[in-house]
C-alpha positions in Angstrom: -16.2 -3.4 30.1 -19.9 -4.0 29.6 -21.4 -7.4 29.9 -22.4 -9.1 26.7 -25.7 -8.1 25.2 -28.1 -10.3 23.2 -28.6 -8.6 19.9 -26.1 -5.8 19.3 -22.5 -5.7 18.3 -21.8 -3.9 21.6 -20.0 -6.7 23.4 -17.2 -4.5 24.9 -18.3 -0.9 24.8 -16.2 1.8 26.4 -17.6 3.8 29.3 -17.1 7.2 27.5 -20.2 7.9 25.4 -19.6 11.5 24.2 -16.8 13.8 23.5 -18.1 16.4 26.0 -19.0 14.5 29.2 -20.6 15.6 32.5 -19.2 14.0 35.6 -21.6 13.3 38.5 -21.2 16.0 41.2 -19.5 15.4 44.5 -18.9 17.8 47.4 -15.7 19.8 47.3 -13.5 20.7 44.4 -13.9 18.2 41.5 -14.0 17.9 37.7 -17.6 18.4 36.6 -17.1 18.3 32.8 -14.6 16.9 30.4 -14.2 18.0 26.8 -12.1 15.3 25.1 -11.5 17.6 22.0 -11.9 14.5 19.8 -11.8 16.4 16.6 -8.7 18.4 17.4 -6.9 15.5 18.9 -8.0 13.2 16.0 -6.5 15.5 13.4 -3.2 15.8 15.3 -3.0 12.1 15.9 -4.2 10.9 12.4 -7.1 9.2 14.1 -10.0 11.3 12.8 -11.2 8.5 10.6 -12.1 6.2 13.5 -15.9 6.6 13.8 -17.8 7.5 17.0 -17.2 9.9 19.8 -14.5 7.9 21.6 -11.1 9.5 21.8 -8.4 7.6 19.9 -4.8 8.8 20.2 -1.3 7.6 19.5 1.4 7.0 22.1 4.4 9.3 22.6 2.4 12.3 21.5 0.5 14.9 23.5 -3.3 15.2 23.4 -5.4 17.9 24.9 -8.4 17.9 27.3 -10.5 20.7 28.8 -11.5 20.1 32.4 -14.3 22.1 34.1 -14.1 22.3 37.8 -16.8 22.7 40.5 -14.8 25.7 41.7 -11.3 27.2 41.3 -8.3 25.2 42.6 -6.8 26.6 45.7 -3.1 27.6 45.8 -0.8 24.5 45.9 -3.6 22.3 44.6 -3.3 20.4 41.4 -5.0 17.6 39.5 -3.7 14.0 39.9 -4.4 11.6 37.0 -4.6 7.8 37.1 -4.4 5.9 33.8 -5.3 2.2 33.9 -5.5 -0.5 31.1 -6.4 -4.2 31.4 -7.4 -6.2 34.5 -5.3 -6.0 37.7 -3.6 -2.8 36.4 -0.4 -2.0 38.3 2.5 0.3 38.1 4.9 -2.6 38.2 3.4 -4.0 35.0 3.3 -0.5 33.4 -0.5 -0.9 33.0 -1.2 1.9 35.6 0.3 5.3 35.8 -0.3 8.0 38.5 0.9 11.5 37.8 0.0 15.1 38.3 0.2 18.3 36.4 3.8 19.5 36.3 6.5 21.1 34.2 7.0 19.5 30.7 9.3 16.4 30.9 10.9 14.3 28.2 11.1 10.7 29.1 9.3 7.4 29.4 6.6 8.4 31.8 3.1 9.8 31.5 3.0 13.6 31.9 0.4 16.3 32.2 1.1 20.0 31.5 -1.3 22.9 32.1 -1.8 24.9 28.9 -4.4 27.4 30.1 -6.6 28.1 33.0 -9.7 30.2 33.6 -11.6 30.6 36.8 -13.4 27.2 36.6 -11.7 25.4 33.7 -8.3 24.1 32.8 -6.8 23.0 29.5 -4.3 20.1 30.0 -1.9 18.5 27.6 -1.2 14.8 28.4 1.6 12.8 26.9 2.0 9.0 27.1 5.5 7.4 26.9 6.5 6.2 23.4 6.6 2.6 24.8 3.3 2.7 26.6 1.0 -0.3 26.5 -1.6 0.1 23.7 -5.2 -0.5 24.3 -8.3 1.0 26.0 -7.5 3.1 29.1 -9.7 4.3 31.9 -8.8 7.8 33.1 -9.5 8.9 36.7 -8.7 12.2 38.5 -8.6 13.7 42.0 -7.5 16.9 43.5 -4.1 16.7 45.2 -5.2 18.2 48.5 -8.1 15.8 49.0 -6.4 12.5 49.8 -9.5 10.9 51.1 -11.4 11.6 47.9 -11.7 8.6 45.6 -10.3 8.9 42.1 -13.2 9.9 39.8 -13.8 8.2 36.5 -13.5 10.6 33.6 -14.1 8.0 30.9 -12.1 5.8 28.5 -9.9 6.4 25.5 -7.9 4.2 23.2 -4.1 4.4 22.8 -2.5 3.1 19.6 1.0 2.6 18.3 2.5 5.7 16.7 4.4 5.5 13.4 4.7 9.3 13.5 6.7 9.3 16.8 10.5 8.8 16.3 10.9 7.2 19.7 8.2 4.6 19.0 9.5 1.2 17.8 7.0 1.3 14.9 8.3 4.7 13.7 8.3 5.0 9.9 10.2 7.9 8.5 8.1 8.6 5.4 4.8 10.4 5.3 3.9 8.8 1.9 4.5 5.3 3.4 2.6 6.1 6.5 -0.4 7.3 4.4 -0.2 4.0 2.4 0.6 1.4 5.1 -1.3 2.9 8.1 -4.1 5.1 6.8 -5.1 3.6 3.5 -8.3 1.5 4.1 -8.2 -0.3 0.8 -5.5 -2.1 -1.2 -4.5 -4.6 -3.8 -3.6 -8.3 -3.4 -1.8 -10.0 -6.2 -2.7 -13.6 -7.2 -2.3 -15.9 -10.1 0.9 -17.5 -11.5 4.3 -16.0 -12.1 3.6 -15.4 -15.9 0.1 -14.2 -15.3 -0.2 -12.0 -12.2 -3.6 -10.6 -11.5 -4.6 -7.8 -9.1 -7.6 -8.2 -6.7 -9.0 -5.2 -4.8 -9.4 -5.6 -1.0 -11.3 -3.5 1.5 -9.3 -3.3 4.7 -11.8 -1.0 6.3 -9.9 -0.4 9.5 -11.9 2.8 10.1 -15.3 1.1 9.7 -17.9 1.0 12.5 -16.8 -1.3 15.4 -13.6 -2.5 13.7 -11.3 -0.9 16.3 -13.3 -2.4 19.1 -13.1 -5.8 17.4 -9.4 -5.6 16.9 -8.9 -5.0 20.6 -11.2 -7.9 21.3 -8.9 -10.2 19.2 -6.1 -9.5 21.6 -8.4 -10.1 24.6 -9.6 -13.5 23.1 -6.1 -14.8 22.7 -5.0 -17.7 24.9 -2.1 -15.6 26.0 -4.7 -13.2 27.6 -7.1 -15.9 28.8 -4.2 -17.7 30.7 -2.6 -14.6 32.3 -4.5 -11.4 31.6 -2.3 -9.1 33.6 1.0 -10.2 32.0 -0.5 -10.3 28.5 -1.6 -6.7 28.7 1.7 -5.6 30.2 3.5 -6.9 27.0 1.3 -5.0 24.6 3.8 -2.2 24.4 5.9 -4.4 22.1 5.0 -4.7 18.4 6.9 -8.0 18.3 4.6 -9.5 20.9 1.4 -7.9 19.6 2.0 -8.9 16.0 2.9 -12.5 16.9 -0.3 -12.7 19.0 -2.4 -11.4 16.1 -0.7 -13.9 13.7 -2.0 -16.7 15.9 -5.4 -15.3 16.4 -6.3 -14.5 12.8 -6.5 -18.3 12.2 -8.6 -20.6 14.3 -6.3 -23.6 14.7 -5.2 -23.2 18.3 -8.0 -21.0 19.6 -11.3 -19.4 18.6 -9.6 -17.2 16.2 -11.1 -15.2 13.4 -10.8 -17.5 10.3 -11.0 -21.2 9.6 -8.9 -22.3 6.7 -10.1 -24.7 3.9 -8.1 -25.7 0.8 -10.0 -28.6 -0.5 -12.3 -26.7 -2.9 -15.4 -27.6 -0.9 -17.0 -24.8 1.2 -20.3 -26.2 2.5 -21.4 -24.6 5.7 -19.5 -21.4 5.0 -18.3 -18.9 2.4 -15.8 -19.6 -0.3 -12.5 -17.7 0.2 -12.9 -16.3 -3.2 -16.2 -14.6 -2.3 -14.6 -12.3 0.3 -13.8 -8.8 -1.0 -12.5 -7.3 2.3 -12.0 -7.8 6.0 -15.0 -5.9 7.4 -17.6 -8.5 6.8 -15.3 -11.2 8.2 -14.5 -9.4 11.4 -18.2 -8.4 12.0 -19.3 -12.0 11.5 -16.7 -13.3 14.0 -17.7 -10.7 16.5 -21.5 -11.0 16.1 -21.1 -14.8 16.2 -19.7 -14.7 19.7 -16.2 -15.3 18.4 -17.0 -18.4 16.4 -14.4 -18.9 13.6 -15.6 -17.6 10.2 -15.7 -20.2 7.4 -13.5 -20.0 5.2 -10.1 -18.4 4.5 -7.1 -19.0 2.4 -3.8 -17.3 2.4 -4.8 -13.9 0.8 -7.9 -13.7 3.1 -5.8 -14.4 6.2 -3.3 -11.7 5.0 -6.1 -9.2 4.2 -7.6 -9.6 7.7 -4.2 -9.3 9.4 -3.4 -6.2 7.5 -6.7 -4.6 8.7 -6.0 -5.5 12.4 -2.4 -4.3 12.4 -3.1 -1.0 10.5 -6.0 -0.4 12.9 -3.7 -0.8 15.9 -1.2 1.6 14.3 1.5 -0.7 12.9 2.5 0.0 9.3 1.6 -3.1 7.4 1.4 -4.3 3.8 0.3 -7.4 1.9 3.0 -9.4 0.0 2.5 -12.1 -2.6 5.2 -14.6 -3.4 4.9 -16.6 -6.6 6.2 -20.2 -6.7 6.2 -20.2 -3.0 7.7 -23.2 -1.2 6.2 -25.0 1.7 9.1 -26.8 3.2 7.8 -29.3 5.7 11.1 -31.1 6.6 13.2 -28.0 7.2 15.9 -28.9 4.7 15.6 -25.8 2.5 14.5 -27.7 -0.6 11.2 -28.7 -2.2 11.3 -32.4 -3.0 8.6 -33.4 -5.5 8.1 -37.1 -6.4 6.5 -37.8 -9.8 5.5 -40.8 -11.9 6.4 -41.5 -15.5 3.7 -39.0 -16.7 5.0 -36.2 -14.5 2.1 -36.5 -12.1 2.8 -35.6 -8.5 2.8 -38.6 -6.1 1.0 -36.9 -3.3 1.4 -39.7 -0.8 5.2 -39.4 -1.1 5.5 -35.7 -1.6 5.3 -33.8 1.7 6.8 -30.5 0.4 4.9 -28.4 -2.0 5.3 -25.4 -4.2 2.2 -23.1 -4.3 1.5 -21.0 -7.4 1.5 -18.1 -5.0 1.3 -17.5 -1.3 0.3 -14.3 0.5 1.6 -12.9 3.8 2.2 -9.6 5.6 5.1 -7.4 6.3 5.0 -4.9 9.2 7.5 -2.2 9.9 9.1 -2.0 13.4 12.4 -2.2 15.3 13.8 -5.5 16.5 15.0 -4.7 20.0 15.6 -8.4 20.4 17.9 -8.8 17.4 19.6 -5.4 17.1 19.2 -2.4 14.7 20.6 -4.3 11.7 17.3 -6.2 11.5 14.9 -3.2 11.9 12.4 -2.5 9.2 10.1 -4.9 7.4 9.2 -8.1 9.3 7.4 -11.1 7.8 4.2 -12.1 9.5 1.9 -14.9 8.3 -1.4 -15.9 9.7 -2.0 -18.8 7.3 -1.8 -22.0 9.4 0.9 -24.0 7.7 3.4 -25.0 10.4 3.5 -24.6 14.1 5.8 -22.1 15.7 6.5 -22.9 19.4 3.5 -25.1 19.4 1.1 -22.6 17.8 0.1 -22.1 14.2 1.6 -18.7 13.5 4.6 -17.3 11.7 6.9 -14.4 12.4 7.9 -11.7 12.8 10.9 -12.7 10.7 13.3 -9.9 9.7 13.3 -9.5 5.9 17.0 -8.4 6.2 17.8 -11.6 8.1 16.1 -13.7 5.3 18.2 -11.9 2.6 21.4 -12.5 4.5 20.7 -16.2 5.4 20.5 -15.5 9.1 17.9 -18.3 9.6 18.9 -18.9 13.2 17.3 -15.6 14.4 13.7 -15.3 15.8 11.1 -15.9 14.5 10.6 -18.7 12.0 13.5 -17.8 9.7 14.1 -21.2 8.1 10.4 -21.5 7.0 10.3 -18.0 5.5 13.8 -18.5 3.9 12.6 -21.7 2.2 9.4 -20.0 0.9 11.5 -17.6 -1.2 14.8 -19.4 -1.8 14.5 -23.2 -1.5 15.9 -25.4 -4.2 13.3 -27.2 -6.3 14.2 -30.9 -6.9 12.2 -33.4 -8.9 12.5 -37.1 -8.2 11.2 -39.8 -10.7 9.7 -42.8 -8.9 10.0 -46.1 -10.7 7.7 -49.1 -10.4 10.4 -51.1 -8.7 10.3 -48.4 -6.0 13.7 -47.0 -6.9 14.0 -43.3 -7.6 16.3 -40.8 -9.3 16.8 -37.1 -9.4 15.8 -35.8 -12.8 15.6 -32.1 -12.3 17.1 -29.4 -10.0 16.4 -25.7 -10.2 17.9 -23.1 -7.8 15.9 -20.3 -9.4 12.3 -21.5 -9.6 11.2 -20.8 -6.0 10.4 -17.2 -4.9 9.5 -15.3 -8.1 8.1 -11.9 -8.6 7.6 -11.1 -4.9 5.0 -8.3 -5.1 3.2 -5.7 -3.1 1.1 -2.6 -4.0 3.2 0.4 -4.8 3.0 3.4 -2.5 0.4 5.9 -3.8 -0.6 3.9 -6.9 -2.3 0.7 -8.0 0.8 -0.6 -9.8 2.7 -3.7 -8.7 6.0 -3.2 -7.0 8.5 -6.1 -7.2 10.4 -6.5 -3.9 12.2 -9.7 -4.6 15.5 -7.9 -4.1 14.6 -7.3 -0.5 14.4 -11.1 0.2 17.4 -12.4 -1.8 20.3 -11.5 -4.0 19.9 -12.0 -7.8 19.1 -15.6 -8.6 22.2 -17.5 -9.8 24.6 -14.9 -8.5 27.6 -15.9 -6.5 26.2 -13.9 -3.5 22.8 -15.7 -3.6 24.5 -19.1 -3.6 26.8 -18.0 -0.8 23.8 -17.0 1.3 22.1 -20.2 0.5 25.1 -22.3 1.7 25.3 -20.0 4.8 21.6 -20.7 5.6 22.2 -24.5 5.3 25.1 -24.3 7.7 23.1 -22.2 10.2 20.1 -24.6 10.0 22.1 -27.7 10.5 24.5 -26.2 13.1 27.5 -26.4 10.9 29.8 -23.4 11.2 32.7 -25.1 9.6 32.4 -25.4 5.8 34.4 -28.6 5.7 31.7 -30.8 7.4 29.0 -32.6 5.3 25.4 -33.1 6.1 23.4 -36.2 5.3 19.7 -35.4 4.4 17.2 -38.2 4.6 14.5 -38.7 2.0 11.7 -41.0 0.9 12.7 -44.7 1.1 15.0 -44.2 4.1 18.0 -43.4 2.0 20.2 -40.3 2.6 22.2 -38.0 0.3 24.9 -35.6 1.1 23.4 -32.1 1.3 26.3 -30.6 -0.7 25.7 -33.1 -3.5 22.1 -31.9 -3.8 23.3 -28.4 -4.5 24.8 -29.7 -7.8 22.5 -29.6 -10.8 21.1 -32.8 -12.2 22.6 -33.9 -15.6 21.0 -31.8 -18.2 19.4 -33.7 -21.2 20.3 -32.8 -24.8 16.8 -31.6 -25.5 14.7 -28.7 -24.3 11.0 -28.3 -24.1 8.3 -25.8 -23.2 4.5 -25.5 -23.5 3.3 -22.6 -25.7 -0.3 -21.3 -25.7 -1.6 -20.9 -29.2 -4.7 -19.0 -28.1 -5.5 -17.1 -24.9 -6.9 -19.5 -22.2 -10.4 -18.2 -21.7 -12.8 -19.7 -19.1 -15.5 -21.7 -21.0 -13.4 -22.2 -24.1 -11.3 -25.1 -25.4 -7.6 -24.8 -24.7 -5.2 -24.8 -27.7 -1.4 -25.1 -27.1 1.6 -27.0 -28.2 4.6 -28.8 -26.6 7.7 -27.5 -28.3 10.7 -29.8 -28.2 14.2 -29.0 -29.6 17.2 -31.2 -30.2 20.4 -29.5 -29.0 22.7 -32.0 -30.7 23.9 -32.7 -34.2 22.7 -36.3 -34.0 19.1 -37.5 -34.3 17.2 -38.4 -31.1 14.1 -40.3 -30.3 11.9 -39.0 -27.5 9.0 -40.7 -25.8 6.6 -38.1 -24.4 4.1 -38.9 -21.6 1.6 -36.0 -21.3 -0.7 -35.4 -18.3 -2.9 -32.6 -17.2 -5.1 -31.8 -14.1 -7.2 -29.1 -12.7 -5.5 -27.9 -9.5 -5.9 -25.7 -6.5 -3.5 -22.7 -6.2 -1.5 -24.9 -3.8 -0.8 -27.0 -6.9 -2.7 -30.0 -5.4 -4.4 -32.0 -8.1 -8.2 -32.1 -8.2 -9.1 -34.0 -11.4 -7.1 -35.5 -14.2 -8.1 -34.1 -17.7 -5.2 -35.3 -19.9 -3.3 -38.6 -20.2 -1.5 -39.3 -23.5 1.7 -40.6 -24.9 3.6 -39.7 -28.1 6.8 -40.8 -29.8 8.8 -38.1 -31.6 11.9 -38.3 -33.7 14.0 -35.2 -33.7 16.6 -34.6 -36.4 19.9 -32.8 -35.8 19.1 -29.5 -34.1 15.5 -29.9 -35.1 12.4 -28.4 -33.3 9.0 -30.0 -33.4 5.6 -29.1 -31.9 3.1 -31.6 -30.5 -0.3 -29.9 -30.7 -2.6 -30.3 -27.6 -6.3 -29.5 -27.4 -8.2 -29.7 -24.1 -12.0 -29.2 -24.6 -14.1 -27.3 -22.1 -16.1 -30.5 -21.5 -12.8 -32.2 -20.4 -12.0 -29.6 -17.7 -15.3 -28.0 -16.7 -16.3 -30.6 -14.1 -13.0 -30.6 -12.3 -12.3 -26.9 -12.4 -12.1 -25.2 -9.1 -12.7 -21.5 -8.2 -8.9 -21.0 -8.6 -9.4 -21.6 -12.4 -6.1 -23.3 -12.7 -4.8 -26.2 -14.8 -1.3 -27.9 -14.5 0.2 -29.6 -17.6 3.2 -31.9 -17.4 5.3 -33.7 -20.0 7.8 -36.3 -18.9 10.2 -36.9 -21.8 12.4 -40.0 -22.1 15.4 -39.4 -24.4 17.9 -41.8 -26.0 20.6 -43.0 -23.6 18.3 -42.7 -20.6 18.1 -38.9 -20.4 15.0 -37.5 -18.9 13.3 -34.0 -19.0 10.2 -32.8 -17.2 8.3 -29.8 -18.6 5.5 -28.2 -16.6 3.0 -25.4 -17.4 0.6 -23.6 -15.0 -2.5 -22.1 -16.8 -4.9 -19.7 -15.3 -8.2 -19.2 -17.2 -9.1 -15.6 -18.0 -12.4 -13.8 -17.6 -13.9 -10.4 -18.1 -15.5 -7.6 -16.1 -15.4 -3.8 -16.4 -16.6 -1.0 -14.0 -17.3 2.6 -15.0 -18.4 5.5 -12.8 -20.8 7.7 -14.9 -20.1 11.1 -13.5 -18.2 12.9 -10.8 -18.1 11.4 -7.3 -18.9 13.8 -4.5 -19.5 13.2 -0.8 -23.2 12.9 -0.1 -24.3 12.8 -3.8 -25.5 9.7 -5.5 -23.5 8.6 -8.6 -24.3 5.9 -11.1 -21.9 2.9 -11.5 -22.1 0.8 -14.7 -20.7 -2.8 -14.6 -20.3 -4.8 -17.8 -19.9 -8.6 -17.6 -19.7 -11.4 -20.1 -21.1 -14.9 -19.7 -17.9 -16.9 -20.4 -19.7 -20.2 -21.2 -21.2 -21.6 -24.4 -24.4 -22.1 -22.5 -27.1 -20.0 -21.0 -26.6 -19.1 -17.3 -29.0 -17.8 -14.7 -29.0 -16.8 -11.0 -25.9 -14.6 -11.3 -25.4 -11.9 -8.6 -23.2 -8.8 -8.4 -21.7 -8.4 -4.9 -20.5 -4.8 -4.4 -18.4 -3.4 -1.5 -16.3 -0.4 -0.7 -15.3 1.6 2.4 -16.5 5.2 2.2 -18.7 4.4 -0.7 -21.3 1.9 0.7 -22.5 0.8 4.1 -21.9 -3.0 4.1 -22.3 -5.1 0.9 -24.7 -4.5 -1.9 -26.3 -7.5 -3.7 -27.7 -7.0 -7.2 -29.4 -9.7 -9.3 -28.1 -10.0 -12.9 -30.6 -11.0 -15.7 -30.1 -14.4 -17.3 -27.2 -14.4 -19.9 -27.2 -16.2 -23.2 -24.0 -18.0 -24.3 -21.1 -15.5 -24.3 -23.6 -12.6 -24.0 -22.3 -9.3 -22.7 -24.6 -7.4 -20.3 -24.5 -4.2 -18.3 -25.9 -3.5 -14.8 -26.3 0.0 -13.3 -26.7 1.0 -9.7 -26.2 4.0 -7.5 -23.7 4.6 -4.7 -23.5 7.6 -2.4 -19.9 8.3 -1.1 -19.6 9.2 2.5 -15.8 9.9 2.6 -13.6 11.9 0.2 -10.3 10.9 -1.4 -9.4 7.8 -3.4 -11.9 5.0 -2.6 -11.9 1.4 -3.9 -15.0 -0.2 -5.2 -14.9 -4.0 -5.5 -17.4 -5.9 -7.7 -17.7 -9.7 -7.9 -19.9 -11.6 -10.4 -21.0 -14.7 -8.4 -22.6 -17.6 -10.3 -23.3 -21.3 -9.5 -22.2 -22.1 -13.1 -18.6 -20.7 -13.1 -16.0 -19.4 -10.6 -16.3 -15.8 -9.3 -15.3 -13.1 -11.7 -13.8 -10.2 -9.8 -13.0 -6.6 -10.6 -12.3 -3.2 -8.8 -12.0 0.4 -9.6 -10.5 3.4 -7.7 -13.0 6.3 -7.4 -11.7 9.7 -6.5 -14.4 11.3 -4.3 -14.5 15.1 -4.0 -15.7 17.0 -0.9 -19.1 18.6 -1.3 -18.8 22.4 -2.0 
C-alpha cells in the first residue's frame, strides 16, 4: 500500500497501474510482461463496471492472464505463483497461497492451468477457491527450476464475493435478482408513514471512481483490523463476519466510522440527512477527510451507504423499510408508551418508541453457523440504536428465524423480532402517579415492510417474510414462542413477571390479553389533502356503539414530530365535551393553521395528533393520527438519452408557501449521468408560484439510470424527486 498523500484521494493505491504491465528485467528465465486481460475478465466476472485498469474478479471463478517470458521455458520447468493479501500473509491463515501450473482441479485451493503457449508467452487460467479471503491481492511468480530466484511482483488485483458461483456462501440462484441486488447502482428507499408511503431515489454508485478502494478501506479501518490485522483479514472469507464488521463501521459510534447520526432536527456543522441523495458523496467525504465521520446520517442514509458497500464487495443486498417500527429498549417484546390525559407522550417515562418508519438492509448468504434452514435473507442494520456484543451494530439476523420466533439465534434476533412484531401498549399516567393500561394492539407494529421490486420501481411488500398474518393463530403462537425463548422458558406452564415504570411488575401472559375495549370508536379523517404551507383541515369522528346515550370528554393535542415520533413543538391543546346519542356518530372539526405549525416543523414534515377520550363509566380511548405534509416536483427528459450526447432535463417546482421565497437551489445527482453533484440556482418564487428550470446532462453509461433532484430552500424542508432515464448506446 502507498503512504498517504496530501491532496489526492489516492490513500491506498494498488501497485498495478495498467492492464498490460512490463516487469523489470532480471537475468535468466522470467516473466517480462503481463496482460491482465481486464476487459475479458471483467465481462466474465460481471466486474466491467468498476473503473480504472485494476483487475477485479470474483472468487471461485477462473480468470485469464497472458505472461510474456524472457525466453522459452525449459522442459520440466513451470511457473510458480504466490498470492498474498493483508499484512503478515500466511498459508496457515489462508491469506497466502503458493501453487504452480498443473492439471485442472476441483477443490478449495488456488489452481493455475495452462491454456496456450507460444515460444515466449503463456496464457494461464487461475481459479481461486470459492471460500477465499476477499480483498486486494499481490501476485508474485518465479520459475520452478530457479529456487534461489526471488518471487517477482506481477502486480495487484481485487478478489470479491461471487453470487454467480454455486459453491460461494453468497450464491444467489436468480440472474434477475443478481442484476438488481449486486449490479444495480441506483435504487429506491421508501419513507413516510404506513398510510402515505413515499419513494425516494438513492444513488448507490458502487462502480463510481474510488468507491471500491474506499470500501476495502472501511474494512481496514475497523477496530477488528487495527487490533489484530492478520486474524481480521483471515476471516474475510466469511460474509457473516464481513457484513457484521461493515454494520459497525458505517456508523461512527465505536470507531472512526463513516457516518455520525443525528436525530434532533439540528444539523449545524454538517449536512442534514435529508440533503443526501446517494452514498458516493458521503464515502468520498469520509475518505478525503482522513476517515473523519461525516455529519449527519439517519436510518435510510446508513442503509443506503451500507447497501453500496456490500454490493461493491459482491454481496447481494437490498434496502428494506419497516413502517411503525418498534425500538424495544428493555427486551420484553413490547413497546410501552406512557401518555398524559391529552395523549401526549411522557418522554421521561417512555424508553421504548415506535418510529414512523425504520430502514435497514437485507443481504443474501448462507448461515454456516446456524444451518441451511436459515440461509437466505439476513437483516443487517448500521443505524446505531443498541449495542450488540458491546458495539453499535445489528445482525446478521436470519429473516427466517425472525418469522419462526427463533430469537435465541445469532445475531440480535430479539431486537429485530421486536421491530416487526412487538405488541404496542399504551399506559395512562395519572397525577397521583398511578397508571393504567388503556390500549393494547398486537397488529400495529411492523406494517407494510417494503423494498424495491426486482427490475421495476414499484414497491414490493415483504411483510410475509418476517411474520405470519397479523392476528392469525400461527402469528400469536410464534409470538408466545419468542417470549419463551427470550426469557428462557421452555415449559409453557411457567409465568414471567415483567417490570415496568414505578417498580411494579405484571405477568407477561396477562399483557398478551387485550385491554377492555370502550363502547365508542374514533378516528381522525382528513377533509383536505395536507399540503406543506397550507392550513390543515380534518375532523375527529366519534361513534357510539351502544343503544344508550354516552357523554365523552375529549382532550386533543398535536405536535410537530421527527420520524422517530419524538415531539418537537406542541401546536394543538384543546378540550371538548360531546354527547353521543344511541349509535350516533359525530364529527369534531379541527383546523390547524400554517402559522401554528410552521415554526416547529422539521425536515421530516410530520405532525402527530392525539385524542384522549374519557367515556361514561370510566372507559378510555386513545386515537392517534400521523400526518405527512405533501409537496410537488416533476422531472422530464426532453429527448432521447444517448451515451456521450447532451440531453435537456426540465424540472418543475412549486413554492408551497403563501409567501415569496428566495435562495432556492436544485441539487442534481445520478451515476452514469453526471460526474458528482450539480447545483443550479432557482429564481425567486412568488407565493405558490410554479416555475421550471432546464439544464443539460451528458450520460456516460447506457441502460436504466436514475436522476435525483432535490429542491433545497432555507424556507421549507427539502422537496425531493427522481426519474429513471433509459440511456441508449451511441450508434
